N, C-alpha and C positions, 0 to 999 in steps of 0.2 A: 581538239581545245580544251574542254572541259578537263586533262590530262598537265593543258600545258598551264590553266587559270589555277591548278593546285598544287603543281609543285610552285609556281610564282608565290601565294599564300604561303605555301612555308618556307623560303628563303626571308621573306618579309620578316615572319617570325619567329628565325631564329637569331637572324639579326637585330631586334628590335631588343632581341631579352637578351641576346650579346653586351648589347650597348645600357643595357640598365642593368648588368651585371658590373661590369668596367668603373662604369659608379658608386657601385654597393663603397665604402672603408672596407677595410682589410681586416680579416677576421683574428683577434685578439684571444691570445693566450693564458692566464692565471695561472699559477702553482698552487698547489695546496699546501693546504699551512703547514707547516715542522713543526716538531712536539718536539719544547725545549726542555727538560730534567730541571724539577726542581733544583735550586742552591742553597745550600743550608749555609747558614751565618751562625754557628756557636757562639763569636762575641756579643756581651752582653753583660749585664744584669740579672738576674731572676730572685724567685721569691719559690716558697716551693713548704710543703708538708710531709712527712713521714711518720709509719706504724712499722712496726716490728717487735720483735725479741732483745730479750738479752739473755743468756748464760755467764754463773760464777765461775770458777776453775773448780776441778774439784782438788780443793790439795789441803789437808789436813794443817789442822794446827803444831806448828815445828815443836812437840811435845807427847812421852810416850802419854801411850793411854788416852788420849780424846784421838774422836770421832766427827765426820765433818756430817752437819744435818744439812738440812735441808739447800739445795742446791737446783734448785730444781725453773726454769724460765720463766721468768717477769714481764709482759707486756711492756712494751714502751710506746712513747709517743709525742712528737714533737713539729721544730722546724727546722726551716735553714734559709741559710741569703747569702747568696756569693757573686763573681762576678768571672770572668772567663773573659780570655783571647786567645785568639786560634792564629794557626800563621802556621810557611812553610811548606803547603795552605793544609797538609792534614794533621797538625800537632796542637796542643792546645795547654795556653798555661792558665793558673787562678786561685787564687784563694774561697773561701766557705767559710761562714760560721753555724755552727748548728747549737741545738741545743733537745732531750728529751726528758720526760718524764718517764720515772720508773713506779711500777703499779710491785710492791711483795717482791721484791731482793732481797731475798735475807740469805742470808748464811752463817750459821751454830755451827758449833765446838762446844764438844760438849761428855765429860766424861763421867764412871760410874757413882766419883760423889761429886753432882751434880754441880762439878761447877760447868763455869761453862765462857764459853762469848761471842756475841750475834756481833755480825757485822751489818746496818741496812745504807744502802745509796740509794736517793727517795728523784736525785735527777744527775744525769750527766750532761755536758759540753766541749766543743773543742773548734779551736778556731787552725784550719786546714791548708796546705798551699795541695796542689793536684797538679796531674801531669796524666793527658791523656791523648789517645788517637782519634782519629775521625773518619768516619767511610759513607758518610753521603748522611742520610740519619743518626748512624750511628756512635755510641761515646763507648770508647772502652778510659778507663783514669785508674789512678791508682793516688793516693794520698795520705796525708803524713800532718803529722805537726803535734800542739801543745792539748794535754786535757785536763780538765776541770768536772770535779762534781763537790755535790752536798759533804762536808766533813762535820755528821753530828748524829749519826750511824751508830754506832757503838754503845757497849752494854758485859757488864764484865759481872759474874757471879759468883762467887762464894758458899758453896752447900745450898746452892739455890735462893741465895740470899742478897739482895745488889750489894756491890762493894764501890769505893772508888780505886780509883786508878789514875792509872798515867801513857801517853799515848803519842807517840812521834806521828801520825794516821793522816801520811797526806793528802791535802783537797786538789796538787795538780802533777800530772803525770805527762808520759806519751801518748799517742795512739798513731795505729796504721791501719788502711785498706786500702780496698777498691770495689770497685761495681762498671757494672752497663746501664748507659741511659741513652735512653731511643725517643726522639721529637717521631709523634706519632701525627701532629698538625702545626697547622701555623703556629710558631710561640708556648706549648707546650711539649713537655717530651715525661719520660713515665722511667724513673728508676730500681736499679736491688742494687745493693750494699754489702759489705760487707764490711765495721770497724773492730777494732782490738783497742782496748784500752787497759793502760799499764799504771798503776800507785806508787809500783812497787810491793816493798815488804811493809804492812803495820807489825807494831811492837806492841806488847802491852806488859804492863806495870802493875804490880800490886804492895800491900806492904809487905814488909819481911818475912819470913821462915809460909808464905803461902804458894800453891799452885803457879802460879804466875811471879815468883820472887828471883828464880834466877834469869839471865842474861839470855837472846833468844829466842824468848818467848814471842813466836811473830808468825802472821801466815800472808800467804803471798794474798796485793790486794789489784786480778784485775779481772777483765770483761769484754766475752765475743757478744757482739748482737751483729743482729741480720735486718734488714730494714727495706719497708718497698714505701716508696716515694714521690711528687709529681712537682716538676718546677712551671713556673712562666714566667718567659724568656721576656724583659724588655732592649732589647736592641739598640745598639750606638753606633753598632762596625756599620750598617743595613735597615733596608727593611725586614715586616717578622722574616721573623727565622725559616722557614724557608723561601725563596721568593718562587712562583710562577711565572 
């Protein structure tokens, strides 16, 4: 009898549990969130600053007997502003204005008679277009355009005495270069850049019957620069540079 009662109780309990389970809602399953890689958008306006060094080419004055003096590196620093447009979808075109101040950018040509020409530039500027290839946070680009400089840093001496002279020293020329830029945070990028400035030949003429009287007294006026910079981007093509 006891066994019959226990079996009946077990059947009742089993039936009750089945009924309760039938009334419960179906278990729901949620998928784990899928990671979305950042989308980098280079289209927009940017402003920034840079530091670096400038190097004069090792070119002698085009007169026998003269040697080139100081051609050492000079410190430079300045700023830039530009606008870029990303298309197709990994290519970029842009325009940039840049200005750099130079410290101690001297080039001196001298001979044994203490005749000399001293060239100096206090600042450089450029307006360039640029074309680049975008690979996520990395931009590789080339640039080129018109270059400018101050046109007051030229002095001539004969026998160590300052002498009046005439010159066709240009304050405009051309520039080419390239670099690599990397987005290290939303709206911020860092760059390393090489830029070459060429202002043609500088001709110098003093009074007749002097060292610089003959035609062709000239030297090439060009500067090589290496710059490190940082830019802040104001995007018009979407939200902040990297969308997460």
